[in-house]
C-alpha positions, 0 to 999 in steps of 0.5 A: 515454530511457535504456539500460540494462545488464540490463534488456530495454525491450519493442520492441513497448512505449510509455512510459506519460507524464504531461501536466498531472499526469496518465497518458497511457497507450498501448494497449500500455503498458510496465510494470514489475515485479519478480517478488519473493523467496520465494514472489515467483515462484509468485504473480507467474507466477500474477498475470500469467496473470491480467493478460493474460487479462483485459486481452485479454478486457476489450479483445478483443485490442486492447490489451495490457501490455508486461512489463518486468523489472526486479530488486531482492532476492535475483534482483538478487544473482544479476543484478547481483552481490554487495551490487547489493540494488537497483540504481540502474538498477532505481529509474531505470526505475520512475522514468522508466516511472512503473508498476510492480508486485511481489511481496514482497521480502526484508529484507537481514540486516546492513549497507547497506539496512535494508529494500528496500520502505522504500528505494523508498518513500524513493528515489522520494518515494512518499509515500503508502501506499494499502490498501483492505480489504474483505470478499469474500464466503466469505473466512475471518475472525474477525468477526462481521461482517467485510462491514463492513470496507471501508477505504481507508487512506492512510499516509504514507511518507516519515517519521514512526520509519520516516525511520531516524534513530536512535543505538545505545545505547552509541555516542559519538554517542547519548551526545553526544546524550543529553548535550545534551538532559539538559542543554540542555532539562532532560530525564531520557534514561537514559544507556543508551538507544537514541535515535529521532527522529520527524520529521512536518512540515506538507508532508508530513502535508498532501499526504497527507491532500490525497491522502486527502481527493482519493480521497474525492471521486473515489470517492464516499466519505463521510468521512476520518478522521484517525488520531493519537496527539495527545494524548501526542505533540503536536508531532508525531501532534497537528500531523499532525491540525491539519495534515489539518484545515488543508489540509481547509479551504484546499483543499476547503471546498466538499467538506467538512464537519469533525465540529465543524461537523457538531454546531454548524452542522448540528445532527448532521445531514450535509448532502447530498454533503458528505465528512465530516473527523474524527479518532480517536486512534489507540489508539481507533481500533483498537477502533473498527475492531472496533466499528464498522467501519462508521463508517470509510471513508477514513483517513489516518495517520502511518506507524508507525500506519499499517503497524500499522492496515492489517494489523489491518484486513486481518486482520478481512477474511481476512489479508494474503494477500488484501490489496493495496497501492499506494506512490504520489507525484504520477504514479509508483506501485508497486503491490505484495504486503502480506505477506512472502517466506515462504520455506519455500513457496517453489517449492511452487505453494501461497501464495495469490495474492490479494494481487499479484492485488488489487494489480493491479486497482488498478494497472489503476484507477490506469492507468484501465483500469477495465473490467480490474480490474473483470473481475479483481476479480469473476471472484475473488470468484466463484472464493472463493464457489465454494469452490475456493481455496488452502490458506490458505482452504481449511483454515477453510472447510467443503467447500473444495477445495484447489488449488494458486497455479497452479490458482487462477490458472486458475479466476480465468481461468475465471470471467471 
């Protein structure tokens, strides 16, 4: 067991371990948390109360979470000192204890780490960003039928333009690169360009699509859609699509039917118990999500498309304030708020804690405590339906009662 300088390991808890690729969860698992920056402390405090109450109710006090605080962002600076935005022992603690949950983190200004979230994903190889997006009755939405949206989006986390391979306009590095490409490959990149490189690999694409299909099988989902811009970027996003179909046929042949096969071999009638594997061009998919969302179930995408699409889907069902997310590797997972830090609301006990609360639901499902997740989700639904909500919902709902972050959490606990 690692020794930490600043992290205090709970004496009453036990480590979640891994055996044969599966989590072994004790009755008092140690789960790491980062409270987050800006509004993070407010929403974490409220969310933790909901989590603890649900665990207590679900297991009659026989199980409980041993929470272990770890540090990143602004709080890490105050604990570890200047420029320690993401201390090594924070990464080591997540690696050792396997499961963590976090609030929103600020992005450091200036050099060094460009994004704490991206850094965590890359350092821990959290290759799948998983975002379920569905509608809860009563949540204000701009859509006529938001209830038709019920997707789980798997976004590749480690490649694409987010890999950070960029060269600034005017530097010697970019000048040398432009000269080489223009001469060697007869291209015409303008001399004053900044240049970014977009790697998408067979390895990265296949493991992401594999995780999406495994999820679809385990959760009785009907389809997996590969979203790409392969009509233009044939050797990166087009390859993502091809590799996605390859892994589907290689490893899941007994479970899947491709869209081509559906019409060629089954006359358009889906065979019982099979999952449909299809693909859509990215820009078309944005339109489809607005016009025909009920046709989409599990969605797998490269990094950038997934970022856009998950936020656009969340907007249809009430916005990022209620959008959960997780970043998952083979056995390591961080569950997180998908929204920003909203510093102007910091300490005001005002913002919606729904994103962290629903990320907690995902976390409890991940560790096999499904009963806890259901309790929380059902109580949240009931609270929203009763129109006792935070300001972001209250200002859009007729007859709503506006309450604070902490009061909203108390209402959820009351409704369990």
